N, C-alpha and C positions, 0 to 999 in steps of 0.2 A: 469491616475494620482494616483489612489489607489496603483497600483503596484510599481510605483515610490517611493512612501513614505514608503511602506513597505520595499522596497529595501534599502532605506536610513537608516531606523532603524536596518536593518541586518548589515549594515556597521558600524553604531556607537556602537552597543552592544559590539563587540570585542574590539574596541578602548577604549571606557570607562571602560571595565574590566580590559584591560592591564594598564590603567592609575591608576585605584584603586589598582591594585596588585602592581604597582611600587611604590606607596606612603604609602601602609599600612605597618606598622612595622611587621617585621617577627621574629620569635623566631629561627632563624639561626645563622650560625657563624657570627661574626662580620666582616665588610668590610672595605677597605680603598680604596681610590682613588689616582691614579696617572694621572697627567694633566700637560699641558704645551704648548708651542708653537714650531711649526716645521718651519725652516727658511733654506734659501739656504746659504751655506758657502760662504763667500766672498762678499756678498752683503746684507745678512740679510733679504732678501725679503721672506714674508710668503708665504708658499706653500699650496695650496688648494688641498685636496683629497689625502692626504698622508695616506698610510695604516699603523695603528698601531696595532699590534696583537701578541698574543702568538703563537710562531712558532710551527707546528705541529698541530694546532686546528683551529676551526673556531672562536674563541673569538676574537674580535677586533672591531675597530672603524676607523673613518677616520677624518682628520681635516676639519674644516668649512671653509667659505670664508676668514676668517682672521688667518688661520694657528693653530687654537685652536683645542685641543683634550682632551677628558676625558674618562678614563677607570676605572670603579670600579669592585674591585675583592676582593675575601676572603682574610683576613690579613694573611700574612706569612713572613717568614724571608726574602726572596728574590724572585723575579720573572724575567724571561728573556723576554724582549719586543723586537719586531723586527720593524724598520721603513723603509719603502720601497715606492718609487715613480718612476713612468716611466721617465727614462732619468736621473736619479740619482743613485749614488752608495748607495745600501741597507746596513744598520748598525743595529747592535743588542747591547742592553745594559742590564746589570743585575742591577735591581732596588729594593731597599729595600721596603717592603710594610707592615710595622708594624703600620704605620700611614700614614695619607694622605701626599703625597709626589708631589712636583712639579719638573717635568723634561723638560727642554727646550733642543731641539736637532737640529742640523745643518746637512744637506745633502749636499754631494759633487756631482757636475754635473758628470754623468757617461762618460764612454769611448763610443763615438758615433759609432765607428767601430767595437765593440766587440759584438759578438752574446750573447743574454741573454739566459742562460740555468738556468731553474727554477727547484729546487728539493724541499726542504721542506719549502722554502720561496717564496714569491711572490714579483714581482716589481710593480705590478699595481692591483687594485681591479678587480677580476675577475668578468666578466659580468654574470656568472653563479651564483654567490654567492650573488647578490643583488637583492631585488625585484623590482627595477626600470626597466622599459623596454622602449624602443623606445627613448632611450637617447644617444647622441653621443657627446663625447668630443675630440678635436683634438689638440694636442701639438702645441702652437705657433712656436716652432722651426721648426716643420714639415710643416707648412703653408709657411714659408719663403723659403723653398726648392721647392715648386711645382712651375712649370711655369705659368706664368701670362701674361695677355694681356698687351702689351705695357711695360712689365717689372713691372708693378704695382701690388705688392702683395695685395691680397684682400681676406678677411675673408669670405665676403658673397659669392663670386664665388667659394670658396673652399667648403662651406656648400652646394652648388648646385651640387656638384659631389657626394652627399650622397644619398642613396635610400630613396624616399619617398618625396624628395625635386625636384621640378620642377623649371627650369629657366623661365624668361620671354623671350623677344625677343632676338636676336643675340648680343652678348657682354653685355648684361645689368646685373644688380645686383638683380633684382626682384626674391623673393623667394615665391613659391606657395607650401605649405606643405600639403599634403594629401587632395587634392582638395580644399583647403582654399585660399582665395585672400591674397595680401600683407598686407592689414590692419589687418588680423587676426593674425599676427605674434607680439609678444610681444618682443621688442627689448629692453634690459636694459644694460645700461653702468654705472657700479658703483651705482646701485639702481635707476638711472634716466632713464625715457623712452625716447627713441629716435623715433620720430615720421617719419622722412624721412631720410633714411640712404643712399642718393644717391649723388653723384656727377656726373657732366657732362651729366645730363639727363639720368641718370641711368647706365652709363659705369663704374663707379667705386663707391665704397661705401666711407663712411666718417671715416671709422675706419683705423688707422694707426697702422699697426702690431707691430712697434716698441715701442708702449705705452701699448701694451696689455700683460697681464699675463695669462690669461685663457679665452677659448671659449667652451661653453657647448650649444648643442641643444636637445631640448626636443619635440618630435613630437606626444606624447600620454602619458597615464598614468600619468598626471601631478600631482606632489604633490600639496597639499592643500594651500602651501604658495604662490603658482602662480595663479593669477586670471586676468580677464579683457579681455582676448583673447580666440579665439576658436582653432586655429590650432597648434600654435607651442610657444616655449619660447626661445629665444636665449640671453643667459647670459653672458656677457662679463664682465671682470674685469680688470682695469688698474693696472699697476705695482706701488707698493708702493715707489719705490726709493732705491738706493744703500745707506745703512747706514755705510758702510765701507770707501768708497773712491769714488772721482769723476770719473764718467764713461760717455761715450758718444758713440753714433753710429749714422749713418746717410747714405745717399745714394744720388747719382746724376743719374738721369734717363732721358728718352728722353722728357717726358713732365713734370716732377716735380722733386723737389729736398726736402729732409727731414733731419732733425737733431733732436737728442734726447739727453738731457743732464739730469743726476741724480747724487745725491750724499748725504751725510750728511749734517743736519743742523749746525753742530758744529764739528769742527775738534779736534783731540786729546782728546775725551773724557775720563774721569777717570772711573775706575771700579764703578759701582753702580750709575753712572751719568745717567740722563734721555737722551735717544736719540731720534732722528727723521731723517727725510730724505725728499727730494724733487724730483720733476720729472718735467720736461718741455719738450714737444715734438711737433714740428711743421713741417708742410708740405705745399708747395704752387706750382702750376703749373704756367709755364711760357709761356703758349700759346698765350696769348695776347702780350707779348713782342715779340714773334716771327711772329705773324700773322699781327699786326697792320701795320708795314712798307709795307708788301706786299699788303695788301688791299688798302692802300694809292696809292701805286705805279700803281696799276691796274685800280683805279678809277680816276686818275689824281688829287689825293688830295681831292676829292668830298666827299668820305666816310671815317668816322672813326667808327672802329668796333673792338671788341675784347672780350675775354672770359677768366676768371680765377677762381679758386677756392683755398680755403685754410683750413686747420685745426690746432687747437691749443689745445693740452691737457696738463693740469697741474694738479699736486697733491702734497699735503704736509701731512705728518703725523707725531705725535709727541706722546711720552709717558708721560702722566702727572703723572701717579703713576705705581706701578707695576700692578694694577688692572684696570686702566683707560687709554684708548688710543683714540685720536682723529684724524680724517681724513677729510680733505678737498679736493675735487676735482672738476674738471670741463671740459667742452668741448665746444669749440666755432669753428663754421665752416659756411663758406658761398660760395655760387656760385654767380657769376654775369656775365651777358651778356648784352652788350651794342651796339648801331649802331645808327649812325647819318649821314644822307645825306643832304648836303647843298643845292643842287639845288632843290629836291622835298620837303624839309622841314620835311622829316621823322625824328622822335626822338623815338627810343625804348629802354627801360630798362626792364630787366628781372633778378630777384634775388630771392634766397631762402637760408634758413641756419637755423641751430640749435643752441641753447645754452643750457647747462646744467649745474647744480651745485648740489653737494652732501655734506653735513656736517654729519658726523657720529660719535658717540661717543660708544666706547666699554666699557662695565664694567662688571667685574667679580664678582658676589655676593658671589660665593663659587668655589670650584674646580669642582662641578657638574652643576653649573647654570651660563650660559653666556648670556649677554644681548647686544643689539645694538639698539641705537636710531639714526633714520635718518631723517634730514630735506632736502628736495629734490625740486629742481626748474627745470622745463623743458619749453623751448619755442621754437616752430617752426613758421616761417613765410615764406610766398610765395607772391611775389608782381609783377605785370606786369603794366608798364606804357607806352603807346603809343599814339603819336599825329602825325597827318598826315594832311597837308594842302591841298587843292584843286587844280586843275590845274592852276587856276589864281592865286595861292598863296594868297588867300583871306583869312582874319582873321575869317571872318564868316562861311566860308566853311571848317570847321575844323571836322576830324574824331578823336575822343577821346576815348581812352580804360582805364580803371582803374579796376584792379583785385586784391583783397586782400583776403588772406586766412591764417588762423593761429590757433594756439591753445597753450594755456599757462597754465601750472600747477604748484600750490603749493601743496606739499605733506608732510605729517608727518607719519613716519613708526616706529613700535617699535617690535622688535622680541626677543623671549627667547629660548634659547637652553637648554634642561635639559637632562642629562645623569645619570639616577638613578642606572642602572645596565648594564652589557654588553648585556642583552637581549632586553633593551629598549633605544631609542633614541627619545625624544620628543621634538617637536617644537609648539610654540605658537605664535600668533602675531596679530597685527591690523594695518589697513592702512586707511587713508583718504585722498582723492585727490579732490582739488578744481580745475576743469576745467573752462577755460574761451575760448569759440570758438568765432572767429572773421571772419565770411563769409561775403565777399562782392563782386560783380562784376557788373560793369557798363560799357556798351559800348553805346557811343552816336554818332549819326550823326549831323553835323552842330552844334557842341557843343559850338563854339564861339558865336553863336547868342542868346542863351538862357543859363542862369545861371542854375546849378544844384547842389543841396546839397548832397555831397559824404558822409555823415555820415555813419560810420559802426555800426551795432546793435550788441553789445556783448551779447552772450548768457552764463550765468553762471550756471553750474551745480555742484553737490556733489556726488562722488562715494566713497564708503567704503567698506571695508572687514574685516572679522575677521575670523581666522582659528586656527585650532589644528590639528597636525598629528603625528603619532608614528611609527617608524621604529621598528618592533618587530621580534624577534627571538625566538619563544616558544620552538623549538627543533632543532635537527641537520638538520631535513628535510626542515622546512618551514622558509620563509622569507616573511614577511608581511610589507607593508606601507599601513596604512589606515588613513583617515582623513576627515574633513568637513571644507569647506569654506563657510561663510554667507556673500552673497554680497548685498549691498544696494546702490540704486540709487535715487536721487531726482533732479527735475527740475521744479520749480513752483508747479503746480497741480499734476505732474507725480511723483509716489512714487513705487519703486520695492524693494522687499525683497525677495531673491531667495537663497535656499540651493543649495550647489555644493558638492555632496558626491564624494570622490575619493578612489580607492583601487586598490593597485598593490600587486601581489603575486608571489612567485616563489617556486616551489617544487623541491628539490634536488633529481633527480634520481639517480646520481652518484656524487662523489665529485666534478667533473668538466662538469657536465651536469644538467640542470635544465628546467623544464616546467614552462612557465611563463603565466599570464593572467592580464589584467588591465581594469577598468572602470573609466570614467571621465565624468562629466557633467560641462560645462563651459558655462558662460554668458558673452556677450559683449555689453557694453552700449554705445560706440562710433563707428561711421561708417565712410567710406571712400568712396567718390563719385568720380569716375573718367570717364571722357569723352574723349575717345582716339581718337574720330574724330577731335578735336581741333589741335592736334599735337604738344601740349605743355604739360608739367606735371602740368596741372591745377587741381590737385587733392584737394578736399574739404573735410575737417574733419567736421562731425556734430554729434550732440548727439542724443540720444534717446528722443523722444517727446510723446506727447499725441497721435500723428498720426503714429509714427513710433516706433514699439516694439523694445526692444533689441533683439540682434542675441542670439542663443542658440544652443549649439551642445552636442551630446552624443556620445561618442566613446568607443568602445570595441575592445580589441585587445588580441591576443594568439599567443604563439611561443615557441621556443626552444633556448637556450643559450648554448654554448660549448666552454670551453677553452682548448687549446692545449698547455700544460705547457711547455714542452721542446722546441717547436718553438716559442713560444710567441705569437701565433695566436688566434684570438677569432671569433667565428662565431655565428650569430644571424639570425634567421628565424622567420619572424613574418607575421601574417595575421590580417587585421583590418577592421572595418566597422563604418563609421561615417555617422551620420545624422546632418544636419544643417536647423535651422528654422529661418524665418525673415531675411534672407540675403536681401540686397537691391541693386538696380541696376537702371540706368536712364530708363525712358521709351524711346520707339523707337523714334529717332529724338529730344529727349529733351536734353537741356543743361541748365547749370546754368548762362550762359551769356545772357544779354539782348541787343537785337540790335533793335533800333527803333528811332521814333521821340522823341525828348527830351522834347516836351510839354506834351508828355503822358508816360514819362519814369517813371518807379518805379522798386523797386527792386523785383527781382523774389523770391518767397517763394519756397526753394528747395523741400520741402514736395510734392508741386504740381507735381514735374517732376520725381518722383521716383515711383517704384514698389517693393513690398516685395514678396519674394518667399522662396522656399525651395532647399535643396541641398543634394546629396547624394555621398559619395566617399568610395570606398572599394578596397582592393587589398592585395597584398603579397610583401615582401621586405626580400631581402637576403643581408648580409654584412659580408664579411671576410675581418679582419682588423689586421694590424701588426704595432705596434708603435714604436718597438725599433730594434736594430741590424742593421747590415750593409746593409740589403735590408729591406725597410719598404714600407708601402702603404696599399692600400685596393682594394677591388673589390666589386662593389654593382651593384644589380639588382632589378628593380621594375616593377611590373605588376599592373596596376591600372585602375580603371573606375571612371569617375566623371561625374555627371549630375546636371543640374539645372532646375527648373521649376517655371516660373514667369506667373501670369495670364494675364498680358499685353504685354507678349513677346512671340513670336514664335506661336501665336495662342493659348496660354495657355499649349502647349505641352512641354514635356521634351526635352532638348537639351543638347549637349556636349559644355561647355564652351571652349574658346580659348586654354587653357593650359592643357586640358585633353590630357594625352598621355598614349597609351596602354603599350608600352614597353620603358624602360630606362635603360641603361648600363653604367657605369663609371669603368674604369681601371686606378689606380694611382700607379706609383712606383717611389721610390726613392733609389739610389744605391750609396752608399759611395765607389767609385773606389779606392780612397787613402785618406789619410789625405788632400790632396791638391786638389782633384777633385771630384765633386759631380754630378751624372747625375740624371735627373728627366724627366718623361713623363707622360702624360694623354691622355687617349682616351675615348671619349664620344660617345654615339648613343642615339637618341631618336626618336620615332614615330612622325610624323609630327603633327603640331597644328592643331586644328579644326578651320576653318575659313569661313566667309561668303564673297564669291567674286561674282562678277557679272556674271550672265549666259548669258547675251545678252546685246547689247547696240545699241541704234539708235537715230535718231535725230526726233524732235518733234516740233510742235507750242508751243511758251511761250507767255503767255499774259502778256503785260507790260501797266497797266491801266494808268500809270503816263506819258506815251509817246503819244503825237498827231501827227497824220499823216500830210503829206505835200500835196500839191496840185498835185502832181503826181499820176498816176494811175499804175494799173496792179501790178507786181511783185514788183516793187520798192515801192509801197504804203504799201505793206504787211511788207516789210522790215523795213521801216521807221515808220510805223504806229503803230496800237495797237497790232500787233502780230509780233513775230520775229521767223522765221523758221530757225533751225541751232542749237538749244539747245540740247546738248548730255543728254540722258537719260539711266541710268544703271538700268537694270532689275535684282534684286537680287533673285527673286523667293520668295516663301512662307515660306521656311524652313530655320532656323538659324544654321549656322556652320556645314552645310553638306558637306563641302568640306575639304579634308585632303591634307595639305602641304606635300611636299616631306620629307622624313626622314632627320633628322639633325645628322651629324656625323663629327667629327674632331679630329685630334691629335695634342698636344702641345709637345714641346720639350725643354730642357734646360740643361745647363751646367754651372758650377759654378768652378771658379779656387780661391783657397784660399791660403793665404800665411801669415804667423805671421812673424812679425818684432819685432824689441827690444821694441818699445812702443806701437805698435798698430797691427791690423789685417786688412787686406784689403781683398775684394772679388771682382772679375770680374764676371759678369753674362752675359751669350748670350742665348736667348730665341727665339723660333719661335711659333708663334700662327697660328694654322690651317696649319700644317706642309706640307701636301700633297695638299693644295689649293683647298680644297672642296669648291664649290659654293653653300652655303647653302642658303635656301629661306628666305628673309627677309619679302617681300611682293609680291603680285601679282596684276597684272593690265591688263584690257583689253585695247589693242591697234591695230590700222590698220597699216599694212606694205604694201607699194606699191612695187611690183616685176616686173622685166622685163623692157622693153624699149618701147617708143612710136612707132608703134600705138597699141603694144600687151602687154600694162601694165595691170596688175591685182592687185587688192587689197584684201589682205588676213587680216582677223580680227581674232586674237586669244589671249589666256591668257599668258602673259608672266611673267616670274619669275626673280625677282631683288634680287641680293645678295649685301652685304655690305662689308665683309672684306675677302679679299683673304689671302694668307700667309702674316703674319706681323711679321718681325724680329725686335728684341729690344735688347738693352744692357744696363747694368747699373754699376756703380761703387759704392761698399757699403765698409764702414769702421767702425772699432770699436776701442776705446781706453780707 
């Protein structure tokens, strides 16, 4: 512990010195600041991460989340500034710098078929020139060209193709980053946390690509402005909306359709008049419409069943003054499954969904100081309701299940961006979140005969954080990002205050080659309990308590970053080592659900059913990426090891969790064959998951104390009496996850046909998921198979592999106007 705090002070000293140096008056030449906003030509959409720099030098900056930039330089008659961004035409302007100057710039979308040749300028920020490591951003337009399952473009499934990111089961959107679980990913949409990002039991994510402007994944070396999770940050920003004209796009696919509309709030605005824009984007599946008639026909009208999901994104922004802008955005989505059988009296309902809302106010104090105030709301709910009557349809013989789980947040967040000079870019901020957890799960037998109070006990907690960070360029060789986050958590008598130091550094070996390193300490005060044996997404969000400590991780990483300027390629090679403490899991055989007699029913306290443990993850990652040009894509490789250890699991010994994979390869290519045809393909390979499967299966006597024997004797008495012979028992051995599934690999292929018409553009897309029909393992099961004919029949018992998806063709029609 002493070493940790000495290391903390070692980090803080250069950061505080940098801040003191930046605010201390200097007896040097006078300076002036050029600042403004960079937007897309034709829509006035703010562009994130645009490079603003002096050509031929390393002096420059990038635009923030709202398209704002600020660059302070010595006073001079004029200066040449270049503005560049991947996918857009770079521009240069001569700016007078005798005094502070405001310069707003628009960039035209570039020609996608032309190869980008970089000479003295750059079209994107060089990976070798930034201190940040373990960070990946993918252009949304590139995501839309990658072949997808059933034609549904999915941000999270594209992220699964990146090194260091493991997917869950076949077809799912689950993300496991560097050995962490799905709850250890901070998923943010316009500053609002999305707690469950899955549709259709995990086969699709909730993010509609038509409504997104940017996607960024951070796997390590986290800046101090992010906190609350251990493994990754997935930062997504919605489009602001077209400020120039009404624009729309949408698509019709096999299972869903979508439509997006955006445009200005007022038409024909005069010069100098305040402007604003709106965006509305919706998506809905029609699985219920297609399946319901078929289900009724097959059950002679006795069963009504269906499933659907929908998404709705909305955003409005308006310029109050030249220095004040407001944004209001929200997301609403829901999944619903229902089934009702008239003859059996079964009535089942299952639903979950997210709702988020963000109100933001940007204020420009000066050309060097930018602020943002956010009021944020986030709500996730999961519910199951099931009622089933007995064989005699007796009202007193009723099986009833009620399961509720949810988490609701109200948050206040304030951030400041300060640009004192080209060597320093400082950020400060504070955030506080009021969490309300609503866990409840009740399963009753004979629920009709005894009343039961189904009250939900709300759990209220407060989580806060304050941070400061500085991106510092002390000379031509060094790039540093140092910072400190102080996190705070309180729940009744539980009170934690924990410092979280962060440091990322890059040393330029050559102008396009750098050596990088990073360190980050993270704390997580909320947990996700998942019992995969139930077969439903009954995930339970719970807080840190007096009995369950917060999770904590420490991660160090080092690597090389190389830019190939002429080809537009970038290469990163990284190695990492991460430790995780106080991660939690269910004990063996434990569940949050209560099954029993209603006269003794009581809610199960989840702390009694969990165990805390440790985790280790280490490995190496390679990524070769190309974002522009006629041919684009990436190649990624991951070599990794992940181990967990819990006192009450696996005899207290270390074991490999399910999603530990030794090798993972992904190859993604997009080729613009012509202006009208786009080809794309993806190939993935992964070492098989670590599983616990039965090693043997046998029949045994089962004691049923509630059954009384008849007057018969012999074998019949045993069957109908106190003991039942014939119960199947599976022997899983003594070690956990010692079986390795077969390797997973598949290829996806897609082709798009584009055509521009007078008033709109249309695209037909045809794709094939699992092109060569690989039978990838989904689960394993012991079964007995009878072979031969009587009287020479033999029974063979073995472990059988089951697959889910063969080759899956899909098509969709997309349009823009």
